[in-house]
C-alpha positions in Angstrom: -62.9 -67.2 16.3 -64.8 -70.2 15.0 -68.3 -70.1 13.4 -69.9 -73.5 12.8 -69.9 -74.2 9.1 -73.4 -75.6 9.3 -74.6 -72.1 10.2 -72.9 -70.3 7.3 -75.6 -71.1 4.8 -78.5 -70.0 7.1 -80.1 -66.8 5.8 -83.3 -65.0 6.6 -86.0 -65.4 4.0 -88.1 -62.4 4.9 -86.3 -59.2 5.7 -82.8 -59.6 7.1 -81.4 -56.1 6.8 -81.7 -52.5 5.9 -83.4 -52.2 2.5 -84.3 -55.9 2.5 -81.3 -57.0 0.5 -77.7 -56.1 -0.3 -78.8 -53.9 -3.2 -81.3 -52.1 -0.9 -84.3 -52.6 -3.3 -87.0 -52.8 -0.6 -88.8 -55.4 -2.7 -90.1 -58.9 -1.8 -92.0 -61.6 -3.7 -94.6 -62.0 -1.0 -98.1 -60.6 -1.4 -98.9 -58.3 1.6 -102.0 -59.0 3.6 -104.9 -56.6 3.5 -104.4 -53.7 6.0 -107.4 -54.4 8.1 -106.2 -54.2 11.7 -103.1 -53.5 13.8 -102.0 -56.9 14.8 -99.3 -55.8 17.3 -97.5 -52.7 18.7 -94.2 -52.7 20.5 -92.3 -49.8 22.1 -88.8 -49.3 20.7 -87.8 -45.9 22.1 -88.9 -44.9 25.6 -87.6 -41.3 25.2 -89.9 -40.0 22.5 -91.8 -37.4 24.6 -88.4 -36.1 25.9 -86.9 -36.1 22.4 -89.8 -34.2 20.9 -89.8 -31.7 23.7 -86.1 -31.1 23.3 -86.2 -30.8 19.5 -89.3 -28.7 19.3 -92.0 -31.3 18.6 -89.7 -33.0 16.0 -88.5 -36.5 16.3 -84.9 -36.3 15.0 -84.1 -39.9 15.2 -83.1 -42.5 12.7 -84.7 -45.8 13.6 -83.5 -49.2 12.4 -85.3 -51.5 10.0 -87.0 -54.4 11.8 -85.4 -57.8 11.0 -87.9 -60.5 10.2 -87.2 -64.3 9.7 -90.4 -66.4 9.6 -92.2 -65.8 12.9 -89.1 -64.3 14.5 -88.8 -60.5 14.7 -85.8 -58.6 15.9 -86.0 -54.8 16.6 -83.5 -52.2 17.8 -84.5 -50.9 21.2 -83.1 -48.2 23.5 -82.6 -47.9 27.2 -80.3 -45.8 29.5 -81.2 -42.2 30.1 -82.1 -39.3 27.8 -79.8 -36.3 28.2 -80.7 -33.2 26.1 -77.8 -32.6 23.7 -75.9 -35.7 24.5 -77.2 -39.0 23.1 -74.2 -41.0 24.5 -76.1 -41.6 27.7 -78.6 -43.8 25.9 -78.0 -47.5 25.2 -79.0 -49.5 22.1 -79.6 -53.2 21.7 -81.8 -55.9 20.1 -85.1 -57.3 21.4 -86.3 -60.6 20.0 -90.0 -61.2 19.5 -91.9 -64.2 18.2 -95.4 -64.6 16.7 -97.3 -67.0 19.0 -101.0 -67.6 18.8 -101.5 -64.3 16.9 -99.5 -62.3 19.5 -96.0 -60.8 19.2 -94.3 -62.1 22.3 -91.0 -60.8 23.7 -88.3 -63.4 24.1 -85.1 -61.7 25.1 -83.2 -58.4 25.0 -79.5 -58.0 24.6 -77.8 -54.6 24.8 -74.8 -53.4 22.9 -71.8 -51.3 23.9 -72.2 -49.3 20.7 -72.2 -45.5 20.8 -73.1 -43.0 18.1 -70.7 -40.3 17.0 -70.6 -37.3 19.4 -73.6 -34.9 19.5 -71.6 -31.7 19.4 -71.7 -28.5 17.3 -70.8 -29.3 13.7 -71.9 -32.9 13.8 -75.3 -34.5 12.9 -78.5 -33.3 14.5 -80.5 -36.5 13.8 -79.6 -39.4 16.1 -77.6 -41.9 14.0 -79.0 -45.3 13.3 -78.2 -48.5 15.2 -78.9 -51.2 12.5 -78.2 -54.9 13.2 -78.3 -57.6 10.6 -79.3 -61.3 10.4 -76.6 -63.3 8.6 -75.1 -66.8 8.8 -77.8 -67.8 11.2 -76.9 -65.2 13.8 -77.8 -61.6 14.8 -74.9 -59.2 14.5 -75.1 -55.9 16.3 -72.8 -52.8 15.9 -70.5 -52.6 18.9 -68.1 -50.1 20.4 -65.2 -48.8 18.4 -65.1 -51.1 15.3 -66.2 -54.5 16.5 -69.4 -56.3 16.0 -71.4 -58.4 18.6 -72.5 -61.8 17.4 -75.7 -63.0 19.2 -77.5 -66.4 19.3 -80.9 -65.6 17.8 -82.6 -68.2 20.0 -81.2 -67.2 23.4 -79.8 -63.8 23.0 -76.5 -64.9 24.4 -73.4 -63.1 23.1 -71.1 -65.5 21.3 -68.1 -63.3 20.3 -67.0 -60.0 19.0 -66.0 -60.2 15.3 -63.7 -57.4 14.2 -62.4 -56.7 17.7 -58.8 -55.6 18.1 -56.8 -56.7 21.2 -57.1 -53.1 22.6 -60.1 -50.8 22.2 -59.6 -48.1 19.6 -61.1 -45.1 21.4 -62.6 -42.6 19.0 -63.6 -45.2 16.4 -67.3 -45.4 15.6 -69.4 -47.7 13.5 -71.4 -45.2 11.5 -73.5 -47.3 9.1 -76.1 -50.0 9.1 -74.6 -53.5 8.9 -75.1 -55.0 5.5 -74.7 -58.7 4.4 -74.2 -60.1 0.9 -75.3 -63.4 -0.6 -72.5 -65.3 0.9 -72.7 -64.0 4.5 -70.0 -61.3 4.4 -70.9 -58.3 6.6 -69.9 -54.8 5.6 -70.0 -51.5 7.5 -68.3 -48.1 7.7 -66.1 -46.9 10.5 -64.9 -43.4 11.3 -61.9 -42.8 13.6 -62.6 -39.3 15.0 -60.2 -37.0 16.8 -60.8 -35.1 20.0 -63.3 -32.2 19.2 -64.6 -34.4 16.4 -66.2 -31.8 14.2 -63.6 -29.1 14.4 -60.5 -31.4 14.0 -60.0 -33.6 10.9 -60.7 -37.3 11.1 -57.8 -39.6 12.1 -58.9 -42.3 9.7 -62.0 -43.9 8.1 -62.5 -47.3 6.5 -64.9 -49.8 5.2 -64.7 -53.1 7.0 -65.8 -56.6 5.9 -66.3 -59.5 8.3 -66.3 -62.9 6.6 -68.6 -65.8 7.8 -65.6 -67.3 9.6 -65.1 -64.1 11.6 -62.0 -62.9 9.8 -61.8 -59.2 9.1 -60.5 -57.0 6.2 -60.5 -53.2 5.9 -60.1 -50.7 3.1 -59.2 -47.1 4.0 -61.2 -44.3 2.4 -57.9 -42.4 2.1 -56.7 -45.1 -0.3 -59.8 -45.8 -2.4 -61.4 -42.4 -2.8 -59.3 -41.2 -5.8 -59.3 -37.7 -7.2 -60.6 -36.0 -4.1 -58.8 -33.0 -2.5 -56.5 -33.9 0.4 -57.6 -33.2 3.9 -55.4 -30.1 4.2 -56.4 -28.7 0.8 -58.6 -25.7 0.3 -62.2 -26.3 -0.9 -64.8 -23.7 -2.0 -67.1 -22.8 0.8 -70.3 -20.8 0.7 -71.2 -17.1 0.7 -72.2 -15.5 4.0 -75.6 -14.2 4.8 -74.1 -10.7 4.6 -73.7 -11.3 0.8 -77.4 -12.1 0.2 -79.0 -12.3 -2.3 -76.6 -14.9 -3.7 -74.4 -15.0 -5.7 -73.0 -11.5 -4.8 -72.1 -11.1 -8.5 -72.1 -13.3 -11.6 -68.4 -14.0 -11.2 -68.2 -14.1 -7.4 -66.1 -16.8 -5.8 -66.9 -17.9 -2.2 -64.2 -18.1 0.4 -62.1 -21.2 0.8 -62.3 -23.5 3.7 -60.1 -26.5 4.7 -61.7 -29.6 3.0 -61.0 -32.2 5.6 -60.3 -35.9 4.8 -62.7 -38.1 2.9 -64.8 -40.3 5.2 -68.2 -42.0 4.8 -71.4 -40.1 5.3 -73.1 -40.9 8.6 -75.8 -43.6 8.1 -74.6 -44.6 4.6 -75.1 -48.3 4.2 -72.8 -49.9 1.7 -74.5 -51.7 -1.2 -73.3 -54.9 -2.8 -74.1 -55.8 -6.4 -74.7 -59.4 -7.5 -71.2 -59.4 -9.1 -69.7 -58.5 -5.8 -69.0 -54.8 -6.5 -69.3 -52.7 -3.3 -70.7 -49.2 -3.5 -70.4 -46.6 -0.8 -70.5 -42.8 -0.5 -67.9 -40.4 1.0 -67.6 -36.7 1.8 -64.9 -34.2 2.9 -65.1 -34.1 6.7 -65.5 -30.3 6.7 -67.5 -29.8 3.5 -70.5 -31.8 2.4 -70.3 -30.4 -1.1 -67.2 -32.5 -1.9 -68.9 -35.9 -2.0 -68.1 -39.1 -4.0 -69.8 -42.3 -5.1 -67.2 -45.1 -4.9 -67.1 -48.6 -6.4 -64.8 -51.3 -4.9 -63.9 -54.7 -6.3 -64.9 -57.7 -4.3 -61.4 -57.8 -2.8 -61.9 -54.2 -1.6 -59.5 -52.7 -4.1 -60.6 -49.5 -5.8 -62.7 -49.9 -9.0 -63.8 -46.3 -9.7 -64.6 -43.0 -8.0 -67.1 -40.4 -9.3 -67.5 -36.9 -7.9 -71.0 -35.6 -7.0 -69.8 -32.1 -7.7 -70.8 -30.0 -10.8 -73.4 -32.4 -11.8 -76.6 -30.3 -11.5 -77.7 -27.3 -13.5 -81.2 -26.4 -12.1 -80.4 -23.6 -9.6 -80.8 -20.0 -10.5 -83.6 -19.2 -13.0 -84.6 -22.8 -13.2 -85.9 -24.4 -10.0 -85.8 -21.0 -8.3 -87.9 -17.9 -9.2 -86.4 -15.6 -11.8 -83.3 -13.7 -10.9 -84.2 -10.5 -9.0 -87.6 -11.7 -8.1 -88.6 -12.6 -4.4 -86.8 -15.8 -3.6 -84.7 -15.7 -6.7 -80.9 -15.3 -7.1 -79.4 -11.9 -7.5 -80.1 -10.2 -10.8 -77.5 -11.2 -13.4 -76.6 -14.6 -11.9 -75.8 -17.4 -14.4 -78.7 -19.8 -15.1 -78.5 -23.1 -13.3 -75.9 -22.4 -10.7 -76.2 -23.1 -7.0 -76.5 -19.6 -5.5 -74.6 -20.6 -2.3 -71.2 -21.1 -4.1 -71.9 -20.0 -7.7 -71.0 -23.3 -9.3 -73.0 -26.0 -11.0 -74.9 -27.8 -8.2 -73.2 -30.5 -6.1 -75.0 -33.5 -4.6 -74.2 -33.1 -1.0 -73.5 -36.0 1.4 -75.3 -34.7 4.5 -74.8 -36.4 7.9 -78.4 -35.9 8.9 -79.5 -38.1 6.0 -79.9 -41.9 5.8 -79.7 -42.1 2.0 -77.7 -45.0 0.8 -76.7 -46.4 -2.7 -79.5 -48.3 -4.4 -78.5 -50.9 -7.1 -81.1 -51.3 -9.8 -81.8 -54.5 -11.8 -79.7 -53.2 -14.7 -76.7 -52.7 -12.4 -76.9 -48.9 -12.4 -76.7 -47.0 -9.0 -78.9 -44.3 -7.5 -78.0 -42.1 -4.6 -80.3 -39.5 -2.9 -78.0 -36.5 -2.3 -78.9 -33.3 -0.4 -79.2 -29.9 -2.1 -80.4 -26.8 -0.2 -80.9 -24.5 -3.2 -84.0 -26.4 -4.5 -86.1 -25.9 -1.3 -84.1 -28.5 0.5 -85.5 -31.3 -1.7 -82.1 -32.8 -2.7 -81.6 -34.8 -5.9 -81.7 -38.5 -6.8 -78.5 -39.0 -8.7 -78.0 -41.8 -11.2 -74.8 -43.5 -12.4 -74.1 -46.5 -14.6 -72.3 -49.5 -13.1 -69.1 -48.2 -14.7 -69.5 -44.8 -13.1 -70.9 -42.7 -15.9 -73.3 -40.0 -14.8 -76.8 -40.3 -16.2 -78.7 -37.5 -14.6 -80.8 -36.6 -11.6 -84.4 -36.2 -10.4 -85.0 -33.1 -8.2 -85.8 -35.0 -5.0 -83.5 -37.1 -2.9 -83.5 -35.9 0.7 -83.2 -38.8 3.2 -84.5 -41.5 1.0 -83.3 -44.9 -0.3 -86.0 -45.6 -2.9 -87.5 -49.0 -3.6 -87.5 -50.9 -6.8 -90.5 -52.4 -8.5 -89.3 -54.8 -11.2 -91.9 -55.5 -13.9 -92.3 -56.1 -17.7 -88.5 -56.4 -18.3 -87.9 -53.0 -16.8 -88.4 -51.4 -13.3 -89.9 -48.4 -11.5 -88.2 -46.4 -8.8 -90.6 -45.7 -5.9 -89.7 -42.6 -3.9 -91.2 -39.9 -1.7 -91.2 -36.4 -3.0 -91.8 -33.9 -0.3 -92.2 -30.2 -1.3 -91.3 -28.6 2.0 -92.7 -25.2 3.1 -89.2 -23.6 3.4 -87.4 -20.6 1.9 -86.1 -21.0 -1.6 -82.3 -21.3 -1.1 -81.4 -19.8 2.2 -82.8 -19.3 5.7 -83.3 -15.5 5.6 -87.1 -15.0 5.3 -86.7 -11.7 3.5 -84.3 -12.8 0.8 -85.6 -16.4 0.6 -89.3 -16.3 1.4 -91.6 -19.3 1.3 -93.0 -18.7 -2.2 -94.9 -22.0 -2.8 -97.4 -24.2 -1.0 -96.3 -27.4 0.7 -97.2 -30.6 -1.1 -96.3 -34.2 -0.5 -96.2 -37.0 -3.1 -95.1 -40.6 -3.6 -93.6 -40.7 -7.1 -92.7 -43.6 -9.5 -89.9 -42.9 -11.9 -88.8 -45.0 -14.9 -85.1 -45.9 -15.3 -84.5 -42.6 -17.2 -86.0 -40.7 -14.2 -89.2 -39.7 -16.0 -92.3 -39.5 -13.8 -94.7 -42.5 -14.4 -97.1 -41.4 -11.7 -97.3 -39.2 -8.6 -99.8 -39.7 -5.8 -100.5 -36.8 -3.4 -100.7 -37.4 0.4 -104.4 -38.0 1.1 -104.4 -36.0 4.3 -101.9 -33.4 3.3 -99.1 -34.5 5.6 -95.5 -35.2 4.9 -94.4 -38.7 3.8 -92.1 -39.7 6.6 -90.4 -42.6 4.9 -86.7 -43.3 4.3 -87.3 -46.7 2.7 -90.6 -48.0 1.2 -91.6 -51.7 1.0 -92.8 -53.1 -2.3 -94.7 -56.5 -2.3 -94.8 -59.1 -5.0 -97.7 -57.5 -6.8 -95.9 -54.2 -7.0 -98.0 -52.6 -4.2 -95.9 -49.9 -2.3 -96.2 -49.4 1.4 -95.3 -46.0 2.9 -96.0 -44.2 6.2 -96.9 -40.6 6.8 -96.5 -37.9 9.4 -100.3 -38.1 10.0 -99.9 -41.4 11.8 -101.4 -43.5 8.9 -99.9 -46.3 6.8 -100.8 -46.4 3.1 -100.6 -48.9 0.3 -100.4 -47.7 -3.3 -101.3 -49.7 -6.4 -98.7 -50.2 -9.2 -100.6 -47.5 -11.2 -100.3 -44.9 -8.4 -103.8 -45.1 -7.1 -104.5 -45.4 -3.4 -105.1 -49.0 -2.4 -105.7 -48.9 1.4 -104.8 -46.9 4.5 -104.9 -47.6 8.2 -104.3 -45.4 11.2 -101.4 -46.5 13.4 -101.6 -43.8 16.0 -103.0 -40.3 16.5 -99.5 -38.9 17.1 -98.4 -36.2 14.7 -94.7 -35.8 13.9 -92.5 -38.6 12.8 -89.0 -39.7 12.2 -88.2 -40.8 8.7 -88.6 -44.6 9.0 -88.7 -47.7 6.9 -91.5 -50.2 6.1 -91.1 -54.0 6.0 -93.2 -56.9 4.6 -92.6 -60.4 6.0 -93.0 -63.7 4.3 -96.6 -64.1 5.7 -97.5 -60.7 4.3 -97.6 -58.8 7.5 -96.6 -55.2 7.2 -94.3 -53.5 9.7 -94.1 -49.7 10.2 -92.7 -47.4 12.8 -94.3 -44.3 14.3 -93.6 -42.3 17.4 -90.9 -44.7 18.6 -93.3 -47.7 18.3 -93.3 -50.7 15.9 -96.7 -51.4 14.5 -97.6 -54.6 12.6 -100.6 -54.5 10.3 -102.5 -57.3 8.5 -105.7 -59.1 7.9 -108.3 -59.9 10.6 -107.8 -63.4 12.0 -110.4 -65.8 10.6 -112.9 -67.1 13.1 -113.8 -70.7 12.7 -117.4 -71.6 12.8 -118.5 -73.9 15.7 -120.2 -77.0 14.4 
């Protein structure tokens, strides 16, 4: 396929992809406008009321990051029909909008043939993300199997299908956001599932790269994830509810389960460093506790693999109440272990998350892993660019933090939700709710020390999976209460504005464009916030 060379160097200047850039920093140099009014609102998801009814008032959907290029806005939209328990009857595509005379005007809509992985027992509960990208002057959408769909951003016309094979590979699914690097290469993850996808092992999994000229190259997870158990090997599972409180004894060993092959976590967006190193995250198909952070060289050859297992030591008697106390581990348990398997805690790669690697200005890498034993808060894990483990902060669930670079250092901006859940299990007798819910936005220094922490003004959960940070270091985050908030670099509240009265929220991103308008998502709607238009005096 031929892509005009004149188009290769055309890149978006505002927000072209998930996390804003290939490092996923969520940071721009633009100063955001004052949040005075809602400038526009657009429906993205027509099935919200049905989804909330089916999921019990929750909105278990991962929505895409809006793409913004000057006055052009591209959003992921849905059509088709909503079928409870089967999201394959929905359709996904891109709608193009343009700012004209202060209004956001629809221009075209082009639908994709992409499908998410099957919604069956054992698979993800949250609807996976359909995330396009703007690169080389074109919109690229995920397509069916392993191909992309290249679209003319002016007309919405489909140009071609990069990455397509002569025959359709049934059972292959694009499972990640599309990510572009500084030279226009596009990266994404593919999982080749078997029949009965979540009870049979995967057939294959790979990271694919599409070059600006349309050529494709793949690297198989089976080849570049080194040191992991084989798909047929036995891995440690978890104790059963009949064994509560956990661990059953100080030396107890949980039963083994088949590991399953290594494949990418659902929704994990590859990150690309400025030196071309590619970072991604994998897990054993049948066991989220066997996860890995992987670095690849620019030519897609393996660079290093680091396990997320046995990294954490804040379980029994540390994060949790004292052993033997309500909500604590069984009396006699070793300090620090994860009570579910009696080992040092593992950062779990959970398919209901959208956490992706974040590359900091110093080249180090952060990843928000899941952990159940600390009230389902997860951990933000930190590695050097050579793979050495540096430590973790005890929150990381479904968040790719932002980076505020300042004073020759940087701050990590993340949500920190303290959920009203049982301590380490779902049995209300053994694992009662022993603390009050509380919700914060927290700034961490590069050593994961807290710089400041701001509580949610109205007491609702921060429903953010990627903040936006403007050129003045002001952070923009949305909340379950239907409001959008801006936070000063010192952690004080700057402004807030109500988007909608709807309560309940998917975890969604925030975007700032190059005119300073702020884009947030709530209840399946895109809202754009900014300053009141100036009214010229009549002379």
